[in-house]
C-alpha positions in Angstrom: -15.5 -21.4 9.3 -16.6 -21.4 5.6 -15.5 -24.0 3.1 -13.6 -21.4 1.1 -11.6 -20.2 4.2 -10.6 -23.9 4.9 -8.7 -24.3 1.6 -7.2 -20.8 1.6 -3.9 -19.9 3.2 -4.5 -16.6 5.0 -0.8 -15.7 4.9 -1.1 -15.3 1.2 -3.0 -12.1 1.8 -0.4 -10.2 3.8 3.3 -9.7 4.4 4.6 -9.4 8.0 7.7 -7.6 9.3 10.1 -10.4 10.4 11.7 -8.3 13.2 8.7 -7.5 15.4 9.0 -7.6 19.2 7.0 -9.9 21.4 3.3 -9.2 21.0 1.6 -11.8 23.1 -1.4 -10.4 24.9 -1.5 -7.2 22.9 -4.7 -5.6 21.5 -5.5 -5.0 17.8 -7.6 -2.0 17.0 -9.6 -2.3 13.8 -11.0 0.6 11.8 -11.6 0.7 8.1 -12.8 3.4 5.8 -15.8 2.8 3.6 -18.6 1.7 5.9 -20.7 3.8 8.2 -18.6 6.3 10.2 -20.9 9.2 11.2 -19.1 12.3 12.2 -15.9 10.6 11.0 -15.7 9.4 14.6 -13.6 6.3 14.0 -11.4 8.0 11.5 -10.7 10.8 14.1 -9.5 8.2 16.6 -7.1 6.5 14.1 -5.8 9.8 12.8 -5.3 11.0 16.4 -3.2 7.9 17.3 -1.1 8.2 14.1 -0.4 11.9 14.8 0.4 11.6 18.5 2.3 8.3 18.8 5.2 6.9 16.8 4.6 3.6 15.0 6.1 1.1 12.7 4.3 -1.0 10.1 3.9 -4.6 11.3 2.0 -6.1 8.3 0.7 -5.0 4.9 -2.3 -6.5 3.1 -2.3 -7.2 -0.7 -4.6 -4.3 -1.7 -4.4 -5.4 -5.4 -6.5 -8.4 -4.4 -8.9 -6.6 -2.1 -9.6 -3.2 -3.5 -11.7 -2.2 -6.6 -9.7 0.7 -8.0 -12.5 1.6 -10.4 -15.0 2.1 -7.6 -12.6 4.4 -5.7 -9.8 5.5 -7.9 -6.5 6.4 -6.2 -5.2 9.9 -6.9 -2.3 10.5 -9.3 -0.4 13.7 -9.9 0.2 15.0 -13.4 3.0 17.6 -13.9 3.2 19.3 -17.3 4.1 16.4 -19.4 4.5 13.3 -17.1 2.9 11.5 -14.2 4.8 12.6 -11.1 3.1 10.7 -8.3 0.7 8.0 -7.2 -1.1 7.8 -3.9 -1.2 4.0 -3.5 -3.9 2.8 -1.1 -2.6 1.0 2.0 -4.3 -1.5 4.2 -1.8 -2.1 7.0 -1.3 -3.1 10.6 0.8 -0.5 12.6 2.6 -1.1 15.9 2.3 1.5 18.6 3.2 1.8 22.2 1.0 3.7 24.7 2.3 6.2 27.3 3.1 3.3 29.7 5.1 1.5 27.0 2.4 -1.1 26.3 2.4 -2.4 22.7 -0.8 -2.3 20.7 -1.7 -2.6 17.0 -3.9 -0.7 14.6 -5.3 -2.2 11.4 -6.6 0.6 9.2 -7.1 1.5 5.6 -9.8 1.1 2.9 -12.4 -1.6 3.5 -11.9 -4.5 1.2 -14.2 -4.6 -1.8 -13.5 -8.3 -2.4 -12.8 -11.6 -0.5 -14.3 -10.6 2.9 -14.2 -14.2 4.1 -10.5 -14.4 3.2 -9.8 -11.1 4.8 -11.5 -12.2 8.0 -9.5 -15.4 8.0 -6.3 -13.4 7.5 -7.0 -11.1 10.4 -7.7 -14.2 12.5 -4.4 -15.7 11.5 -2.6 -12.6 12.6 -4.4 -12.7 16.0 -3.3 -16.3 16.4 0.2 -15.7 15.0 0.9 -12.9 17.4 -1.2 -14.4 20.3 -3.2 -11.2 20.6 -5.6 -10.8 23.5 -8.4 -8.9 21.8 -9.6 -7.1 18.7 -11.4 -3.8 19.1 -13.4 -2.0 16.3 -15.0 1.4 16.5 -17.1 3.8 14.4 -19.8 6.5 14.6 -23.4 5.8 13.7 -26.2 8.4 13.1 -28.7 8.7 15.9 -31.7 10.9 16.7 -30.0 12.4 19.7 -29.0 16.0 20.5 -25.4 17.2 20.7 -26.2 18.9 24.0 -26.5 15.6 25.9 -23.8 13.0 26.7 -23.1 10.8 23.6 -24.3 7.3 23.9 -22.3 4.2 22.8 -23.6 0.9 21.4 -21.2 -1.8 22.4 -21.1 -5.4 21.1 -18.7 -8.3 21.6 -18.1 -12.0 21.1 -18.7 -12.5 24.8 -21.2 -10.5 26.8 -18.8 -10.2 29.7 -16.6 -7.9 27.6 -19.2 -5.1 27.4 -21.3 -5.8 30.5 -21.0 -2.2 31.8 -22.7 -0.9 28.7 -26.4 -0.6 28.7 -28.1 -2.2 25.7 -30.8 0.0 24.2 -31.2 -1.9 20.9 -32.9 -5.2 20.6 -32.5 -6.8 17.2 -32.2 -5.2 13.7 -30.6 -5.9 10.4 -28.2 -3.4 8.8 -25.9 -3.6 5.8 -22.8 -5.7 6.5 -19.2 -4.7 6.7 -15.8 -6.4 6.5 -15.2 -5.3 10.1 -18.5 -6.8 11.3 -17.9 -10.0 9.5 -14.4 -10.2 11.0 -15.7 -9.8 14.5 -18.4 -12.5 13.8 -15.8 -15.0 12.5 -13.4 -14.3 15.4 -16.2 -15.1 17.8 -16.9 -18.3 16.1 -13.3 -19.2 16.5 -13.3 -18.4 20.2 -11.4 -15.1 20.1 -12.3 -12.0 22.0 -13.5 -9.1 19.9 -15.3 -5.9 20.9 -16.9 -3.1 18.9 -18.0 0.4 19.8 -20.4 2.7 17.9 -20.7 6.3 19.1 -24.1 7.8 18.7 -23.6 10.9 16.5 -26.5 13.4 16.2 -27.9 12.7 12.8 -27.7 16.3 11.8 -23.9 16.2 12.3 -23.4 12.8 10.7 -21.9 14.2 7.5 -19.6 16.6 9.3 -16.4 15.9 11.3 -17.5 15.6 14.9 -14.5 15.1 17.2 -16.6 14.8 20.4 -17.6 11.3 19.1 -14.0 10.4 18.7 -13.3 11.4 22.3 -16.1 9.2 23.4 -14.8 6.3 21.3 -11.2 6.7 22.5 -12.4 6.6 26.1 -14.3 3.3 25.5 -11.3 1.8 23.7 -8.8 2.8 26.4 -11.0 1.3 29.1 -11.6 -2.1 27.5 -8.1 -2.4 26.1 -6.3 -1.1 29.2 -4.4 1.5 27.2 -3.0 4.9 28.3 -3.3 7.2 25.3 -3.1 11.0 25.3 -6.3 12.6 24.3 -5.7 16.4 24.8 -5.5 17.3 21.1 -8.7 15.4 20.3 -10.5 17.0 23.3 -9.4 20.5 22.2 -10.6 19.8 18.7 -14.0 18.7 20.1 -14.2 21.8 22.2 -13.7 24.1 19.2 -16.2 22.2 17.1 -18.8 22.2 19.9 -18.4 26.0 20.2 -19.0 26.5 16.5 -22.1 24.2 16.6 -23.5 26.2 19.5 -23.0 29.4 17.6 -24.8 28.1 14.5 -27.7 26.7 16.5 -28.0 30.1 18.3 -28.3 31.8 14.9 -31.1 29.6 13.6 -34.5 29.4 15.3 -35.4 26.4 13.1 -32.3 24.4 14.1 -32.7 25.4 17.8 -36.3 24.0 17.7 -35.1 20.7 16.3 -32.4 20.4 19.0 -35.0 21.2 21.8 -37.3 18.5 20.4 -34.4 16.0 20.5 -33.5 17.0 24.0 -37.0 16.3 25.2 -37.0 12.9 23.5 -33.6 12.1 24.9 -34.5 13.1 28.4 -37.7 11.0 28.2 -35.8 8.0 27.1 -33.1 8.3 29.8 -35.8 8.7 32.5 -37.5 5.5 31.2 -34.2 3.7 31.3 -33.5 4.9 34.8 -36.8 3.3 35.9 -35.6 0.1 34.2 -38.6 0.2 32.0 -39.1 0.9 28.3 -42.8 1.3 28.8 -42.9 5.0 29.5 -45.8 6.6 27.8 -43.6 8.7 25.4 -41.3 5.8 24.5 -42.9 5.3 21.2 -40.9 8.4 20.1 -37.7 6.3 20.1 -36.7 4.9 16.7 -37.7 1.4 15.8 -35.3 -1.3 14.5 -36.7 -0.7 11.0 -36.2 3.1 11.3 -32.6 2.6 12.5 -31.9 0.2 9.6 -33.4 2.7 7.2 -31.1 5.4 8.7 -28.1 3.2 8.1 -29.1 2.7 4.5 -29.8 6.4 3.9 -26.5 7.3 5.4 -24.6 4.9 3.2 -26.5 6.1 0.1 -25.4 9.7 0.9 -21.8 8.6 1.3 -21.9 6.9 -2.1 -23.5 10.0 -3.7 -20.6 12.1 -2.4 -18.1 9.6 -3.8 -16.8 8.6 -0.4 
């Protein structure tokens, strides 16, 4: 724990509903807007949960302390001769129940611009206050993979046992940090269980909404958290999107050629992994840690250029 976090009262950063039910052993899902989320995969999961399940607000963070309004200005409505509305940003924890009646929480909203250490300490204090079992984060990341193959998932956790079933294809690399990543890191230091999933979104679809990645993330979340969440609407959205992608690929020889090249690269890599060896003769086609880091930075720059 940092020196700053030691002298800071985390409860100053949020307000909690005083009439919450028993939450011991519940899971907290953690998804923030602002960092890498290729295909809006993480956003799709959060929006799906909010649209399919009823919820109440369990806690609200003080966004005035955490958000830089001049960097991402909230929308206001002007009507003829007066201001008629203001869309205030909200960073909140929402309480849901899955189809089996199991409670779980979702912390979502804009990623803090300031006080990341204090934010991480505040999340930890909620975990300890409610005696939560686990924190699960999720997002999409751009990858040189085709949409015609099963989507991969990079999993990480504060304990290896939490993601033992996931095959690790990355070794070591540095990427731009995030408030979510720092929170997971600090939770691990404090001995709490935290897991993260990153769906591999084809890089040529990274700037578009790609629901199939959301379906993949929801499956990983449900398994690790032991939740029963309806996914039919998200699956149907993915089906329609996949059909439109297939149509566009069929209409462009250039795009089709790119997809075929990615398919060959993907199949070569999977074959090498099946042999438990990364020394296949074509393996040099796989991106290096430096290339992956550069891809993250390029993706972030494009998001900033678009004002997202």
